[in-house]
ZAMARDREN-649081 format. One record per residue: residue number from 0; x, y, z of N, C-alpha, C, CB in turn. Coordinates in steps of 0.05 Angstrom, whole numbers. Glycine has a CB too. Layout:
<nodes>
<node NUM, <X, Y, Z>, <X, Y, Z>, <X, Y, Z>, <X, Y, Z>>;
...
</nodes>
This chain:
<nodes>
<node 0, <2249, 2006, 2269>, <2225, 1978, 2268>, <2217, 1965, 2242>, <2195, 1986, 2280>>;
<node 1, <2205, 1946, 2247>, <2195, 1924, 2214>, <2192, 1896, 2238>, <2234, 1917, 2177>>;
<node 2, <2192, 1882, 2208>, <2174, 1851, 2225>, <2198, 1835, 2214>, <2133, 1835, 2211>>;
<node 3, <2195, 1820, 2236>, <2209, 1809, 2236>, <2212, 1786, 2210>, <2207, 1806, 2257>>;
<node 4, <2187, 1768, 2201>, <2178, 1745, 2185>, <2148, 1760, 2177>, <2177, 1712, 2203>>;
<node 5, <2146, 1761, 2141>, <2113, 1765, 2136>, <2112, 1735, 2122>, <2101, 1796, 2111>>;
<node 6, <2084, 1722, 2125>, <2084, 1695, 2111>, <2058, 1705, 2095>, <2081, 1664, 2133>>;
<node 7, <2063, 1703, 2069>, <2052, 1700, 2040>, <2030, 1682, 2034>, <2072, 1691, 2024>>;
<node 8, <2008, 1684, 2041>, <1995, 1657, 2034>, <1968, 1663, 2005>, <1978, 1646, 2069>>;
<node 9, <1984, 1660, 1991>, <1973, 1690, 1969>, <1943, 1665, 1957>, <2009, 1703, 1929>>;
<node 10, <1929, 1686, 1939>, <1909, 1675, 1929>, <1918, 1657, 1901>, <1888, 1698, 1925>>;
<node 11, <1904, 1654, 1874>, <1922, 1631, 1850>, <1932, 1668, 1834>, <1891, 1596, 1819>>;
<node 12, <1954, 1665, 1816>, <1963, 1691, 1804>, <1937, 1694, 1787>, <1994, 1691, 1786>>;
<node 13, <1915, 1698, 1783>, <1891, 1711, 1765>, <1873, 1715, 1783>, <1879, 1694, 1741>>;
<node 14, <1869, 1751, 1762>, <1853, 1776, 1770>, <1866, 1794, 1795>, <1822, 1765, 1779>>;
<node 15, <1843, 1789, 1810>, <1863, 1820, 1821>, <1881, 1801, 1841>, <1841, 1853, 1844>>;
<node 16, <1888, 1765, 1853>, <1910, 1760, 1865>, <1927, 1764, 1849>, <1913, 1739, 1876>>;
<node 17, <1930, 1767, 1824>, <1945, 1777, 1816>, <1971, 1798, 1817>, <1935, 1778, 1809>>;
<node 18, <1965, 1813, 1831>, <1977, 1826, 1838>, <1997, 1818, 1865>, <1962, 1843, 1838>>;
<node 19, <1994, 1796, 1872>, <2002, 1790, 1899>, <2027, 1776, 1889>, <1980, 1772, 1920>>;
<node 20, <2032, 1779, 1860>, <2060, 1769, 1859>, <2076, 1786, 1836>, <2061, 1736, 1853>>;
<node 21, <2069, 1809, 1842>, <2086, 1827, 1833>, <2116, 1826, 1847>, <2072, 1853, 1836>>;
<node 22, <2131, 1852, 1832>, <2161, 1855, 1848>, <2154, 1878, 1854>, <2192, 1853, 1835>>;
<node 23, <2134, 1894, 1852>, <2125, 1918, 1880>, <2116, 1906, 1892>, <2108, 1942, 1879>>;
<node 24, <2101, 1883, 1898>, <2094, 1881, 1928>, <2115, 1860, 1949>, <2060, 1869, 1928>>;
<node 25, <2132, 1842, 1924>, <2148, 1834, 1930>, <2166, 1861, 1948>, <2155, 1820, 1907>>;
<node 26, <2169, 1890, 1933>, <2184, 1910, 1944>, <2172, 1921, 1968>, <2188, 1932, 1924>>;
<node 27, <2152, 1920, 1970>, <2128, 1933, 1991>, <2136, 1903, 2018>, <2082, 1934, 1972>>;
<node 28, <2133, 1889, 2019>, <2139, 1864, 2037>, <2168, 1876, 2054>, <2144, 1830, 2014>>;
<node 29, <2183, 1875, 2026>, <2221, 1882, 2040>, <2224, 1906, 2046>, <2250, 1878, 2018>>;
<node 30, <2204, 1937, 2048>, <2195, 1952, 2064>, <2184, 1955, 2096>, <2184, 1957, 2053>>;
<node 31, <2164, 1935, 2096>, <2157, 1936, 2118>, <2180, 1913, 2138>, <2126, 1931, 2115>>;
<node 32, <2202, 1905, 2131>, <2221, 1881, 2137>, <2242, 1886, 2162>, <2238, 1874, 2108>>;
<node 33, <2254, 1877, 2182>, <2272, 1887, 2188>, <2303, 1885, 2169>, <2271, 1878, 2212>>;
<node 34, <2315, 1903, 2176>, <2338, 1890, 2162>, <2362, 1857, 2161>, <2352, 1909, 2168>>;
<node 35, <2351, 1840, 2184>, <2355, 1816, 2177>, <2320, 1798, 2175>, <2378, 1805, 2201>>;
<node 36, <2318, 1807, 2173>, <2276, 1804, 2176>, <2274, 1781, 2145>, <2249, 1851, 2166>>;
<node 37, <2254, 1757, 2147>, <2251, 1741, 2119>, <2224, 1744, 2113>, <2257, 1708, 2120>>;
<node 38, <2211, 1737, 2088>, <2190, 1734, 2072>, <2199, 1711, 2062>, <2184, 1755, 2054>>;
<node 39, <2162, 1696, 2079>, <2161, 1659, 2067>, <2128, 1666, 2051>, <2158, 1623, 2106>>;
<node 40, <2137, 1652, 2030>, <2114, 1658, 2016>, <2120, 1638, 1992>, <2110, 1691, 2007>>;
<node 41, <2084, 1627, 1992>, <2068, 1594, 1988>, <2064, 1601, 1958>, <2032, 1585, 2009>>;
<node 42, <2084, 1582, 1945>, <2084, 1589, 1916>, <2079, 1558, 1901>, <2117, 1605, 1907>>;
<node 43, <2049, 1545, 1913>, <2058, 1517, 1896>, <2065, 1497, 1890>, <2063, 1513, 1888>>;
<node 44, <2077, 1485, 1883>, <2082, 1465, 1874>, <2098, 1460, 1861>, <2070, 1459, 1868>>;
<node 45, <2127, 1448, 1854>, <2150, 1447, 1828>, <2121, 1434, 1823>, <2188, 1427, 1824>>;
<node 46, <2121, 1405, 1827>, <2111, 1385, 1796>, <2080, 1396, 1785>, <2105, 1343, 1806>>;
<node 47, <2062, 1411, 1805>, <2035, 1411, 1795>, <2037, 1444, 1788>, <2010, 1400, 1820>>;
<node 48, <2049, 1455, 1797>, <2045, 1485, 1788>, <2074, 1498, 1788>, <2024, 1502, 1811>>;
<node 49, <2092, 1493, 1759>, <2114, 1495, 1757>, <2126, 1527, 1754>, <2118, 1478, 1738>>;
<node 50, <2098, 1538, 1731>, <2108, 1574, 1717>, <2091, 1583, 1755>, <2079, 1593, 1669>>;
<node 51, <2084, 1584, 1780>, <2075, 1586, 1801>, <2100, 1591, 1806>, <2060, 1569, 1814>>;
<node 52, <2114, 1578, 1808>, <2147, 1569, 1821>, <2165, 1590, 1808>, <2161, 1533, 1812>>;
<node 53, <2165, 1587, 1790>, <2187, 1609, 1773>, <2172, 1625, 1770>, <2201, 1603, 1745>>;
<node 54, <2150, 1645, 1779>, <2151, 1675, 1776>, <2143, 1677, 1803>, <2133, 1692, 1752>>;
<node 55, <2141, 1661, 1824>, <2151, 1677, 1838>, <2169, 1680, 1854>, <2140, 1682, 1845>>;
<node 56, <2193, 1656, 1846>, <2223, 1658, 1845>, <2246, 1680, 1837>, <2227, 1640, 1832>>;
<node 57, <2234, 1690, 1811>, <2238, 1704, 1795>, <2239, 1731, 1805>, <2223, 1698, 1777>>;
<node 58, <2208, 1742, 1808>, <2187, 1760, 1821>, <2212, 1776, 1852>, <2151, 1733, 1835>>;
<node 59, <2221, 1743, 1867>, <2238, 1747, 1893>, <2266, 1759, 1881>, <2242, 1717, 1912>>;
<node 60, <2278, 1746, 1879>, <2297, 1749, 1863>, <2306, 1782, 1858>, <2289, 1734, 1838>>;
<node 61, <2282, 1789, 1846>, <2285, 1825, 1842>, <2293, 1837, 1855>, <2268, 1842, 1838>>;
<node 62, <2286, 1828, 1874>, <2278, 1849, 1902>, <2299, 1844, 1934>, <2237, 1839, 1912>>;
<node 63, <2301, 1816, 1932>, <2316, 1811, 1962>, <2343, 1789, 1949>, <2288, 1790, 1993>>;
<node 64, <2363, 1798, 1964>, <2392, 1784, 1961>, <2392, 1750, 1957>, <2411, 1791, 1991>>;
<node 65, <2384, 1738, 1973>, <2367, 1721, 1995>, <2351, 1703, 1984>, <2347, 1736, 2013>>;
<node 66, <2342, 1672, 1951>, <2329, 1673, 1949>, <2328, 1634, 1946>, <2323, 1695, 1934>>;
<node 67, <2315, 1634, 1980>, <2304, 1602, 1971>, <2281, 1585, 1967>, <2311, 1588, 1984>>;
<node 68, <2283, 1555, 1945>, <2265, 1547, 1944>, <2253, 1521, 1973>, <2269, 1542, 1917>>;
<node 69, <2235, 1508, 1979>, <2224, 1487, 1988>, <2208, 1481, 1982>, <2222, 1483, 2004>>;
<node 70, <2215, 1442, 1983>, <2199, 1434, 1974>, <2177, 1403, 1991>, <2214, 1433, 1950>>;
<node 71, <2161, 1410, 2005>, <2159, 1397, 2025>, <2129, 1385, 2017>, <2164, 1416, 2051>>;
</nodes>
């Protein structure tokens, strides 16, 4: 059992919100997913917040085999 999809719209990665950008948090998400489940994480704008996007991307890559970015 587990979730098909988990969507994360976290606060900024400062103070208590920083824990939502850790590989430990992403591991917890993965443990709650079905084997074919997906996670979507709001990670800021590539143009305005590139460091946040980079942090999220690299953190997810430590836990998930397939990570893609999408800018709309």
